[in-house]
Structure formats: C-alpha cells, structure tokens
C-alpha positions as CSV (number, residue, x, y, z in Angstrom):
1,M,157.3,90.9,91.8
2,S,157.6,91.7,95.5
3,T,154.7,93.2,97.3
4,K,155.0,96.3,99.5
5,P,153.0,97.6,102.5
6,I,150.4,100.1,101.6
7,H,150.8,103.5,103.1
8,D,148.0,105.8,104.0
9,E,148.2,108.9,101.8
10,H,145.6,110.6,103.9
11,L,147.8,110.7,107.0
12,S,149.1,114.1,105.9
13,S,145.6,115.7,105.9
14,S,145.2,119.0,107.7
15,E,145.4,118.8,111.5
16,E,142.8,121.5,111.7
17,E,140.1,119.0,110.7
18,E,139.8,117.3,114.1
19,E,137.2,114.8,113.1
20,E,139.3,113.5,110.1
21,E,142.4,113.5,112.3
22,E,140.6,111.3,114.8
23,L,139.7,108.9,112.0
24,L,143.3,108.6,111.0
25,T,145.1,108.0,114.3
26,P,146.9,104.7,114.8
27,S,144.1,103.4,117.0
28,T,141.3,103.9,114.4
29,S,139.9,101.8,111.6
30,S,142.3,103.3,109.1
31,S,145.2,101.9,111.0
32,R,143.5,98.5,111.4
33,L,142.8,98.3,107.7
34,H,146.5,98.9,106.9
35,E,147.5,96.3,109.4
36,I,145.3,93.7,107.7
37,L,146.3,94.6,104.2
38,N,150.0,94.5,105.0
39,S,149.4,91.1,106.6
40,V,147.8,89.9,103.4
41,S,150.7,91.2,101.3
42,N,153.3,89.8,103.6
43,S,151.7,86.4,103.7
44,V,151.6,86.3,99.9
45,E,155.2,87.3,99.6
46,E,156.3,84.7,102.1
47,G,154.1,82.0,100.6
48,D,152.3,81.3,103.8
49,P,148.8,79.9,102.8
50,E,147.6,79.5,106.4
51,Q,148.5,83.1,107.3
52,S,147.0,84.3,104.1
53,Q,143.7,82.6,104.7
54,N,143.6,84.1,108.2
55,S,144.4,87.6,106.9
56,V,141.6,87.4,104.3
57,A,139.2,86.2,107.0
58,D,140.2,89.1,109.2
59,L,139.6,91.5,106.3
60,I,136.1,90.2,105.7
61,D,135.2,90.5,109.3
62,F,136.6,94.0,109.5
63,L,134.7,95.2,106.4
64,N,131.5,93.7,107.7
65,S,131.9,95.5,111.0
66,V,132.5,98.9,109.2
67,S,129.5,98.3,106.9
68,D,127.2,97.3,109.9
69,D,128.2,100.5,111.8
70,A,127.3,102.7,108.8
71,L,124.0,100.9,108.0
72,S,122.8,100.6,111.6
73,D,122.6,104.3,112.1
74,P,122.1,106.2,108.8
75,D,122.2,109.6,110.6
76,N,125.7,108.9,112.0
77,E,127.9,111.0,109.7
78,N,131.1,109.9,111.5
79,A,130.3,106.2,110.7
80,K,129.6,107.0,107.1
81,N,132.8,109.0,106.7
82,K,134.7,106.2,108.3
83,A,133.2,103.7,105.9
84,F,134.0,105.8,102.9
85,H,137.5,106.3,104.0
86,V,138.0,102.6,104.4
87,L,136.5,101.9,101.0
88,S,138.9,104.5,99.5
89,Q,141.9,102.8,101.1
90,L,140.7,99.4,99.9
91,H,140.2,100.7,96.4
92,H,143.7,102.1,96.4
93,Y,145.0,98.6,97.4
94,V,142.8,96.9,94.8
95,C,144.4,99.1,92.1
96,S,147.9,98.3,93.2
97,P,150.1,95.4,91.9
98,S,149.8,93.8,95.3
99,F,146.1,93.0,94.6
100,D,146.9,91.2,91.3
101,E,149.4,89.1,93.1
102,V,147.0,88.3,95.9
103,C,144.4,87.3,93.4
104,S,146.7,84.9,91.6
105,L,148.1,83.3,94.8
106,E,145.2,83.3,97.2
107,N,142.8,80.4,97.6
108,P,140.3,80.9,94.7
109,R,137.5,79.5,96.8
110,E,137.9,82.5,99.2
111,M,138.8,85.2,96.6
112,L,135.9,84.4,94.3
113,P,133.0,85.3,96.7
114,I,135.0,88.4,97.8
115,L,135.4,89.7,94.3
116,C,131.8,88.8,93.3
117,E,130.4,90.6,96.3
118,A,132.6,93.6,95.6
119,L,131.4,93.7,92.0
120,D,127.8,93.1,92.9
121,S,127.6,95.8,95.7
122,P,129.3,99.0,94.5
123,S,128.6,102.2,96.4
124,E,127.3,105.2,94.7
125,M,130.7,106.8,95.0
126,N,132.6,103.8,93.5
127,S,130.6,103.0,90.4
128,G,133.1,103.9,87.6
129,S,135.4,101.8,85.5
130,S,138.3,102.7,87.8
131,Y,136.5,100.7,90.5
132,F,135.4,97.7,88.4
133,V,138.3,97.2,86.0
134,P,140.7,96.0,88.7
135,L,138.1,93.8,90.1
136,L,137.4,92.2,86.7
137,N,141.1,91.7,86.1
138,G,141.4,90.1,89.5
139,L,138.4,87.9,88.9
140,S,139.9,86.8,85.6
141,Q,143.0,85.5,87.5
142,V,140.9,83.8,90.2
143,L,138.8,82.0,87.6
144,I,141.8,80.3,86.1
145,S,142.8,79.0,89.6
146,I,139.5,77.3,90.3
147,Q,140.2,73.6,91.1
148,K,136.7,72.2,91.7
149,R,133.1,72.7,90.5
150,H,134.3,74.8,87.6
151,F,130.9,75.1,85.8
152,E,129.0,76.0,89.0
153,Q,131.6,78.6,90.0
154,L,131.5,80.2,86.5
155,K,127.7,80.1,86.4
156,T,127.7,82.2,89.6
157,A,130.3,84.7,88.5
158,I,129.3,85.3,84.9
159,P,125.8,86.8,85.7
160,I,127.4,89.2,88.1
161,V,129.9,90.4,85.5
162,V,127.2,90.9,83.0
163,K,125.1,92.8,85.6
164,V,128.0,95.2,86.2
165,L,128.6,95.8,82.5
166,M,124.9,96.5,81.8
167,A,124.7,98.9,84.7
168,V,128.0,100.8,84.3
169,S,128.2,101.0,80.5
170,S,124.9,102.7,80.2
171,E,126.2,105.6,82.3
172,F,129.1,106.6,80.0
173,D,129.3,108.5,76.8
174,N,129.7,106.4,73.7
175,D,133.2,107.5,73.1
176,C,134.3,107.2,76.7
177,T,137.8,105.7,77.2
178,E,136.6,104.2,80.5
179,L,134.0,102.2,78.6
180,K,136.7,100.6,76.4
181,D,138.7,99.7,79.6
182,L,135.6,98.1,81.0
183,Y,135.0,95.9,78.0
184,D,138.7,95.0,78.0
185,G,138.1,93.7,81.5
186,A,135.1,91.8,80.2
187,L,137.2,90.3,77.5
188,S,139.8,89.1,80.1
189,I,137.0,87.2,81.8
190,A,136.2,85.5,78.5
191,N,139.8,84.5,78.0
192,S,139.9,83.0,81.5
193,V,136.7,81.0,80.9
194,H,138.2,79.7,77.7
195,S,141.4,78.7,79.6
196,V,139.3,76.8,82.2
197,C,137.2,75.2,79.5
198,I,140.0,73.7,77.4
199,K,141.2,71.8,80.5
200,Q,137.9,70.1,81.1
201,E,136.3,67.1,79.4
202,G,132.9,65.6,78.7
203,S,129.8,67.3,79.9
204,V,131.6,69.9,82.0
205,N,133.5,71.1,78.9
206,E,130.3,71.2,76.9
207,K,128.5,73.3,79.6
208,I,131.4,75.7,80.0
209,R,131.6,76.1,76.2
210,A,127.9,76.9,76.1
211,L,128.2,79.4,78.9
212,L,131.2,81.0,77.3
213,G,129.3,81.3,74.0
214,L,126.3,83.0,75.7
215,Y,128.6,85.3,77.6
216,V,130.5,86.3,74.4
217,L,127.1,87.1,72.6
218,Q,126.0,89.2,75.6
219,I,129.2,91.2,75.5
220,M,128.9,91.5,71.7
221,A,125.4,93.0,72.1
222,L,126.3,95.4,75.0
223,A,129.4,96.7,73.2
224,S,127.6,97.2,69.9
225,I,124.8,99.2,71.6
226,N,126.7,101.2,74.2
227,M,129.9,102.0,72.3
228,N,127.9,103.2,69.3
229,F,129.0,102.6,65.7
230,M,132.8,103.1,65.8
231,V,134.4,100.5,63.5
232,L,138.0,101.3,64.2
233,S,137.6,101.2,68.0
234,L,135.1,98.4,68.2
235,Q,136.6,96.1,65.5
236,P,139.4,94.7,67.6
237,L,137.0,93.9,70.5
238,V,134.4,92.3,68.1
239,A,137.1,90.4,66.3
240,Q,138.4,88.9,69.5
241,L,134.9,88.0,70.7
242,S,134.2,86.5,67.3
243,S,137.3,84.3,67.6
244,F,135.5,82.4,70.4
245,L,132.6,81.4,68.2
246,P,134.2,78.4,66.4
247,Y,135.5,77.0,69.7
248,C,132.0,77.3,71.2
249,G,130.5,75.5,68.1
250,L,128.7,78.6,66.9
251,S,128.2,79.2,63.2
252,Y,126.7,82.3,61.5
253,L,123.9,80.1,60.2
254,G,123.1,78.8,63.7
255,L,123.3,82.3,65.2
256,I,121.2,84.1,62.6
257,T,118.5,81.5,62.8
258,G,118.7,81.3,66.6
259,S,119.1,77.5,66.7
260,D,122.6,77.7,68.2
261,V,121.4,80.2,70.8
262,D,118.6,77.9,71.9
263,R,120.9,74.9,72.0
264,M,123.4,76.7,74.2
265,I,120.7,77.9,76.6
266,G,119.5,74.4,76.9
267,I,123.0,73.1,77.7
268,A,124.0,75.8,80.1
269,F,120.7,76.5,82.0
270,E,118.7,73.4,81.3
271,D,115.4,74.0,83.1
272,D,116.5,77.4,84.7
273,V,115.0,79.5,82.0
274,D,114.2,82.4,84.4
275,E,117.8,82.5,85.4
276,Y,118.9,82.9,81.8
277,V,116.4,85.6,81.1
278,S,117.5,87.6,84.1
279,C,121.2,87.6,83.4
280,L,121.7,87.1,79.7
281,S,118.8,88.9,78.1
282,Y,120.7,90.2,75.1
283,V,122.2,87.0,73.7
284,K,119.8,86.9,70.7
285,H,120.7,90.5,70.0
286,G,124.4,89.4,70.2
287,A,123.8,86.5,67.8
288,S,122.4,88.9,65.2
289,F,125.1,91.4,65.9
290,S,127.9,88.8,65.4
291,V,126.6,88.2,61.8
292,I,126.1,91.9,61.1
293,W,129.6,92.6,62.1
294,G,130.8,89.9,59.8
295,H,129.2,91.8,57.0
296,I,130.8,95.0,58.1
297,S,134.4,93.9,58.7
298,E,136.6,91.4,56.9
299,V,138.7,91.0,60.0
300,V,135.7,89.9,62.0
301,V,134.4,87.4,59.5
302,T,137.9,85.9,59.2
303,A,138.1,85.6,63.0
304,A,134.8,83.8,63.0
305,K,136.1,81.5,60.2
306,E,132.9,82.0,58.2
307,D,131.8,82.2,54.5
308,L,129.2,84.9,53.9
309,G,128.4,83.7,50.4
310,A,127.6,80.2,51.6
311,L,125.4,81.7,54.4
312,H,123.4,83.7,51.9
313,V,122.8,80.7,49.6
314,E,121.7,78.6,52.5
315,L,119.2,81.1,53.6
316,Q,117.9,81.8,50.1
317,D,117.4,78.1,49.5
318,D,115.6,77.2,52.7
319,H,112.5,79.3,53.4
320,M,112.2,78.1,57.0
321,K,115.7,79.1,58.0
322,R,115.1,82.4,56.1
323,W,112.0,83.0,58.2
324,E,114.0,82.3,61.4
325,A,116.7,84.7,60.3
326,I,114.1,87.4,59.6
327,G,112.7,86.8,63.1
328,M,116.2,87.1,64.7
329,L,117.0,90.4,62.9
330,R,113.9,91.9,64.4
331,H,115.8,92.2,67.7
332,I,118.2,94.6,66.1
333,L,115.7,96.7,64.1
334,S,113.2,97.1,67.0
335,Y,115.7,98.2,69.6
336,L,115.9,101.9,69.8
337,L,119.4,102.2,71.1
338,V,121.0,100.3,68.2
339,P,123.0,102.7,66.0
340,W,121.5,103.3,62.6
341,E,124.6,102.1,60.8
342,L,124.0,98.6,62.3
343,K,120.4,98.7,61.4
344,K,121.3,99.7,57.8
345,C,123.4,96.5,57.6
346,A,120.6,94.4,59.0
347,I,118.2,95.8,56.3
348,N,120.8,95.0,53.6
349,I,121.0,91.4,54.9
350,L,117.2,91.1,54.7
351,I,117.2,92.3,51.1
352,C,120.0,89.9,50.2
353,I,118.4,86.7,51.7
354,T,114.9,87.6,50.3
355,D,116.2,88.2,46.8
356,A,113.2,87.5,44.6
357,N,115.4,86.0,41.9
358,N,117.1,83.5,44.2
359,S,114.8,82.9,47.2
360,Q,113.0,79.6,47.2
361,R,109.3,80.1,48.0
362,C,107.5,77.7,50.2
363,D,104.8,75.2,49.0
364,E,101.8,76.7,50.7
365,E,99.8,73.5,50.6
366,Q,102.5,71.4,52.3
367,T,104.1,73.9,54.7
368,D,102.7,74.6,58.1
369,C,104.0,78.2,58.6
370,T,101.7,79.2,61.5
371,S,104.5,79.0,64.1
372,Y,106.7,81.4,62.2
373,M,104.1,84.1,61.7
374,P,104.4,85.9,65.1
375,N,108.1,86.5,64.5
376,L,107.6,87.6,60.9
377,Y,104.8,89.9,62.0
378,S,107.2,91.4,64.7
379,A,109.9,91.7,62.1
380,L,107.7,93.6,59.8
381,Q,106.7,96.0,62.6
382,A,110.4,96.5,63.3
383,V,111.1,97.3,59.6
384,Q,108.2,99.8,59.8
385,Q,110.1,101.7,62.5
386,V,113.0,102.1,60.2
387,I,110.8,103.3,57.4
388,M,109.2,105.9,59.6
389,F,112.1,107.2,61.7
390,A,115.4,106.7,59.7
391,S,116.9,110.1,58.7
392,E,118.5,108.9,55.5
393,S,116.2,108.6,52.5
394,E,118.2,105.7,51.1
395,L,117.8,103.7,54.2
396,R,114.0,104.4,54.3
397,R,113.7,103.2,50.6
398,N,115.8,100.1,51.3
399,A,113.7,99.4,54.4
400,F,110.5,99.6,52.4
401,D,112.0,97.3,49.8
402,A,112.9,94.8,52.6
403,F,109.3,95.2,53.9
404,K,107.8,94.2,50.6
405,R,110.2,91.3,50.1
406,I,109.5,89.9,53.6
407,L,105.7,90.3,52.9
408,A,106.1,88.5,49.6
409,D,107.9,85.7,51.4
410,V,104.8,85.1,53.6
411,P,102.3,82.6,52.1
412,T,99.2,84.2,50.7
413,S,97.0,82.5,53.2
414,Q,98.8,84.4,56.0
415,R,99.8,87.6,54.2
416,F,96.4,89.3,54.4
417,D,96.1,88.5,58.2
418,I,99.5,90.0,58.8
419,L,98.7,93.2,56.8
420,K,95.4,93.5,58.6
421,A,97.1,93.2,62.0
422,L,99.7,95.8,61.0
423,I,97.0,98.3,60.0
424,K,95.0,97.8,63.1
425,N,98.0,98.1,65.4
426,S,99.5,101.1,63.8
427,D,99.1,104.6,65.2
428,S,100.7,106.3,62.2
429,S,98.4,107.7,59.6
430,S,101.1,107.7,57.0
431,M,102.0,104.0,57.7
432,I,98.3,103.0,57.5
433,A,98.1,104.7,54.1
434,I,101.1,102.8,52.9
435,L,99.8,99.5,54.2
436,L,96.4,100.0,52.5
437,D,98.2,100.7,49.2
438,V,100.1,97.4,49.7
439,V,96.8,95.6,50.2
440,R,95.4,97.2,47.1
441,G,98.5,96.1,45.2
442,E,98.0,92.5,46.3
443,M,94.4,92.7,45.1
444,Q,95.5,94.0,41.7
445,K,97.8,91.1,41.3
446,K,94.8,88.8,41.3
447,N,92.9,91.1,38.9
448,C,95.6,92.3,36.5
449,L,94.3,90.1,33.7
450,R,90.6,90.1,32.8
451,P,89.4,86.5,32.4
452,N,88.0,85.4,29.1
453,D,85.0,83.0,28.8
454,N,87.2,79.9,29.0
455,D,89.1,81.1,32.0
456,M,86.1,82.6,33.9
457,N,85.6,79.7,36.3
458,R,89.3,79.4,37.0
459,E,89.6,83.1,37.7
460,N,86.5,83.2,39.9
461,K,87.9,80.3,41.9
462,A,91.2,82.1,42.4
463,H,89.4,85.2,43.7
464,Q,87.2,83.2,46.0
465,L,90.2,81.4,47.5
466,S,92.2,84.6,48.0
467,P,91.8,86.3,51.4
468,F,92.4,89.6,49.6
469,W,89.1,89.3,47.8
470,S,86.9,88.7,50.8
471,A,84.6,90.6,53.0
472,S,87.5,91.2,55.4
473,V,88.9,94.0,53.2
474,L,85.8,96.2,54.1
475,E,86.9,95.9,57.7
476,L,90.0,97.8,56.8
477,V,88.1,100.7,55.2
478,E,85.8,100.8,58.2
479,F,88.7,100.8,60.6
480,V,89.9,104.1,59.1
481,L,86.6,105.9,58.1
482,R,84.8,104.8,61.2
483,P,87.4,104.3,63.9
484,P,86.7,101.8,66.8
485,R,86.2,104.7,69.2
486,G,83.3,105.9,67.1
487,G,82.6,108.9,64.9
488,P,84.4,110.0,61.8
489,P,88.3,110.0,61.8
490,P,90.2,113.1,63.1
491,L,91.2,115.5,60.4
492,P,93.6,116.7,59.3
493,E,95.7,114.5,61.6
494,H,94.7,111.3,59.9
495,G,94.4,112.8,56.4
496,D,96.9,110.3,54.8
497,A,95.0,107.3,56.1
498,V,91.6,108.7,55.2
499,L,92.6,109.5,51.6
500,S,94.1,106.1,51.1
501,A,91.0,104.4,52.6
502,L,88.7,106.3,50.2
503,N,90.9,105.4,47.2
504,F,90.9,101.8,48.4
505,Y,87.1,101.7,48.7
506,R,86.7,103.3,45.3
507,F,89.1,100.8,43.7
508,V,87.2,97.8,45.2
509,L,83.8,99.2,44.3
510,L,84.8,99.9,40.7
511,T,86.6,96.6,40.2
512,E,83.7,94.6,41.6
513,S,81.2,96.6,39.5
514,E,83.1,96.3,36.3
515,G,83.7,92.6,36.7
516,K,80.1,92.0,37.9
517,T,81.3,90.2,40.9
518,N,80.8,90.6,44.6
519,Y,83.6,88.7,46.3
520,T,84.0,91.4,49.0
521,G,80.2,92.0,49.4
522,I,80.8,95.7,48.6
523,V,78.0,96.0,46.1
524,S,75.3,94.3,48.3
525,K,72.6,96.8,49.3
526,N,73.3,96.5,53.0
527,N,76.9,97.2,52.7
528,L,76.3,100.1,50.3
529,E,73.8,101.7,52.7
530,K,76.2,101.1,55.6
531,A,79.1,102.8,53.7
532,Y,76.9,105.7,52.6
533,N,75.3,106.4,56.0
534,E,78.0,105.5,58.5
535,W,81.3,106.3,56.6
536,L,80.8,108.7,53.8
537,L,78.1,111.1,54.9
538,P,79.6,111.7,58.4
539,L,82.9,112.3,56.8
540,R,81.4,114.8,54.3
541,T,79.9,116.7,57.3
542,L,83.2,116.7,59.0
543,V,85.1,118.0,56.0
544,S,82.5,120.7,55.3
545,G,82.6,121.9,58.9
546,I,86.4,122.1,58.9
547,E,86.4,124.0,55.6
548,A,83.7,126.5,56.9
549,E,85.6,127.1,60.1
550,N,88.9,127.7,58.3
551,N,87.3,130.0,55.7
552,K,86.4,132.5,58.4
553,G,88.5,135.6,58.7
554,D,92.0,136.0,57.4
555,R,93.8,133.0,56.0
556,V,97.1,132.3,57.8
557,Q,99.6,129.7,56.7
558,T,98.1,127.1,59.0
559,T,94.7,127.6,57.6
560,V,96.0,127.3,54.0
561,D,97.8,124.1,54.9
562,I,94.6,122.5,56.4
563,L,92.5,123.4,53.4
564,C,95.1,122.1,51.0
565,S,95.3,118.8,52.8
566,L,91.5,118.5,52.6
567,N,91.2,119.1,48.9
568,P,92.2,115.7,47.7
569,I,90.2,114.0,50.4
570,E,87.1,116.0,49.4
571,M,87.5,115.1,45.7
572,V,87.7,111.3,46.3
573,L,85.0,111.5,48.9
574,Y,82.5,113.0,46.6
575,R,83.4,110.6,43.8
576,C,82.8,107.7,46.3
577,I,79.4,109.2,47.3
578,E,78.4,109.5,43.6
579,L,79.4,105.8,42.9
580,V,77.5,104.5,46.0
581,E,74.4,106.6,45.1
582,E,74.5,105.2,41.6
583,K,74.8,101.6,42.8
584,L,71.9,102.1,45.3
585,K,69.7,103.4,42.5
586,Q,70.5,100.3,40.4
587,S,69.6,98.0,43.3
588,T,66.1,99.5,43.7
C-alpha cells in the first residue's frame, strides 16, 4: 500500500476570514505540519529508517511548540485556534491509511510513547471514539513490533488504554455504535498482547500472560457495565475475551473464588499493589462477569472451555470455595450500574451453589470461618439491595431465597452477629422488619419441639449455647423501639420495623414465660421495668398523640392511611404492655 501526501482540506476556506486565512498561508504552522507529515509518509514509503526517525523527532518538537504557545498565554485566541487547527489536521492524518503504515514500520520505541501520550492527553474537542479508535489500532500494531523489555512496555501501555476506556465509555449511550468500535479497538490490543506473549518464554511469558488476563477481565467488566445487557451485540465480544481465559491459565472456579485473580495480581504487579488498584480496579468484577456470561451464553462457555456442571458440584462440595464465590459475586450485586439481567443471573448462581439438598455444611467446631465473614456480610448487604430495589417481583423473591440460603450457610456461631450487624446498619424500616422476622425464625428452630423431662438438660444446654437465645436479642428490640439517637421511633415512617420489633418482643416474652426460662433475661425485673418505662410507655404516648392529631377536622386520604398504619402497631403494643404488667405483678 503506497502512502500519499496529506492535503489541507481547509485551504479552500473563505478568504473573507482574514485571521483563518493567515493561519493557512504557506508560511504558517499548517504548512509546516504538512511538510513534516509528508516527510514521515515519504520516509516510510522509501524505507529510510534514519529519515523516518528524524521526521518523527521533528513532529514531536513541532507539536510541543504549538502546545507551549497555547498554554503559555490562555487568553491568546489566535494561539488556541492554531493549536486546534493543527490537532484537526493531525487527527485527519491519524485516521488515514498512512498512519497505520507508519505505526507498523516506524521504530516502536519511538511510536509507543507518542501513541501513549496521545491517548493519555486528549483535548476536550477530541474525546470521542473517532479520536481514540485509530490510536488504539495503531498502538496494537506497535505493540507487536516491540523488540525489548516487552513486559515493561506493555505494563506502561495497558493502564493508559484502560484509563481511556473507562473515561470515554461512560460518556456514550448504552447502544452507541461508537462504543462498540471502542471495544473492538480494546480487543485488538488484547490480540496484540497475546501475539507478543506466545513469542516469550519463562518468567516474561508468565508475567505477560498474567497482565493479559487482568486486562481481559477489566475489559469484560467495562463492556458488561457500559454496553448494558445486549446479548446479541455483546456476545461476540465476550466470547472473544473468554477465549483468552484458558491461555492465561484462568478457570471459572479460580475466577469465581478470586484465587486466580489474586495469583495474577501477584505475578504482574508483585509489590506494586497501589499501581494495580489505580489502573485495573474492576478485574474482580470482570472475574464474576466472565462466569455469569458463561451461564447466559453457550457460545461464551464453549469459548472458555468450561463445564458449568462440574463448577456447581465443586462449589457445593466445598464450603470454603462456596464462601469465596459468594464474596466475589457481591461485586456484581452491589454495583449500581450493573444491568438487572446480569444481577438476576448472579442471584440464580447463588441459589444453585447453596442448594440445601446438595451443599456440604461446614463443621463449626473444626472450621475457622472468621476470615470469610466480612465478605459474606457484604454479600448479604448486596443481596438486600436486590430485594429492595429490583422491579421484578420474581427477582425479589429469588433474591430473598438466596439471602436465606447464604445465611443458612453461615455457621450458627456467626449467624446472629451478622444479622445483628445487618439490622443496625440498615436504614430501611421494611428491611429491618424482615431481618427481625428472620431472627425470630432462627429462635423458633431451637424451640420448635418442647423438651420432655429426659431431654430437658440437653435442650437447656442447646439454648444456652445458641447466640439467638441470649441477652443480645433484647438489644435488637431496643435498637428499634428506643433508637440510638434517643426518644421513641419516628412514626409512621418506621412503622414496619416497630410492628416487627413489638411482635418479636412479644414472642420472646411468651416463649420464655411458657418455658419457665430466662435465657435472654427478658423476664428479669430490671429488664421488664426497662422495657415498660423506656420502650412501651413512650411509644404509647407517641401513638396516642399521632392519633389525636389526625382525628382533628376532616379526614383526608393521608390521614386515613396514617391511622390505618397505626392500628396493628397499637394492638400489639397494648398486648405487650399487658404482658409486662402481668409479669411485674408476679415478680412482686
């Protein structure tokens, strides 16, 4: 392919615009730029490496001088217009076939920093895919031509490419054609890195494979988030990205548990953890996305050479790997920009691997599960978000099912602490009500069979060892009925939580009274007086005041709604007061 001189399309501009005409005369910067670019093209065509290097050096010096003129005097409109005109001409050249040939034939040591700088420093007027795609394609050609220090050069270029993708893709609509072009350019970079890697041996090959794997996962995440859930348009890209996984030594099991990700980070970045965080912050999202896409598309799972059935069995049989997988999927469920269809698939995976009929439960006495609890707690918080905000009722039901399954997978010794933390860190009245019902359900499991005389000691011991039958449960009631900020809870805003807390308190009081036990301390005189004076009476005063206020004048719909919401609260409240008064009389 022969290269041709680049002609200035702006030379035909109106002569009436004297300032622009001055910019375009043969003695101006426009003419100088064309002279340099033509020199670059001619040197490539003639195969003159020395002249080519000199021309590129002249181009760099020229661009630096134009940039310095514009930056040194921000108020100089002539300098800014000149710089923009030069950039426009350079962009036209970059998009031409001549640029591709230059990239493939020029010294890669010189072209790599030029392209990286162009990618890393776009102007506000050149920030679309039409600016970046030619640069990405050019960079992909240059990477293949690198002769020395392959890993170091790639480690410099990859973060810049990722930075561009993150910045530019967030500005486009989900169905934008330009966005697809941008990710095609990103894929060309992956192909080039792969081509470089297969020619290397030993530790260099291992490091480049790790870097390629991390890059692929980052692109997988960005595409899944920014291009929304479009199976037909995304499937080819995801399938091609997934085809790199076996080469990089990445399996679905290692990705969904995070072990492969940690291994790759250690190989590629060693002790430079901060560098990894700054440039590849979505690789764990990408690891989870890669497995999710495998569940969505047969083409993708085939490209990854994986067996989903074997993956499910492995996770069901190993509770530690299952906990790691649950922790990894939280990245998808907690991220607001992830499409709901992808979150739905993540929920289905959670349900599958926590199948109560197949999942192996851990031996609580022999397993130290403390290190897994923070991630399991975060995962439960993420599932809560789906329960509360998903628009589809089926997804909300499935999310609650997954929530209960994950909770059941947590050892009893840790389960109460997690529920307590979830309650105290929730700002949703409805979710607090749901969580209190879950706690009550756990307590009922321990109390579903009344002990006979022979089993009394065994049952008592089980209650005493269970954190669900301890004084800590009263803290949950107090958290709702007497919030940390003081005073009774706000009504009717927190009506769901208040009603659930009153029912919970009534359940515990009746159970302890009927069983003639006091595991929670609820029937002790001090706790009865505290509940009566600090929780129940102030709440009764509040409810009575709200009712009186809303019974004044005409009843509008809002007033009716408030009174209706208070009715069940008032009924349970008065029943609790009666029970406490009765127990106090018995204690005197």
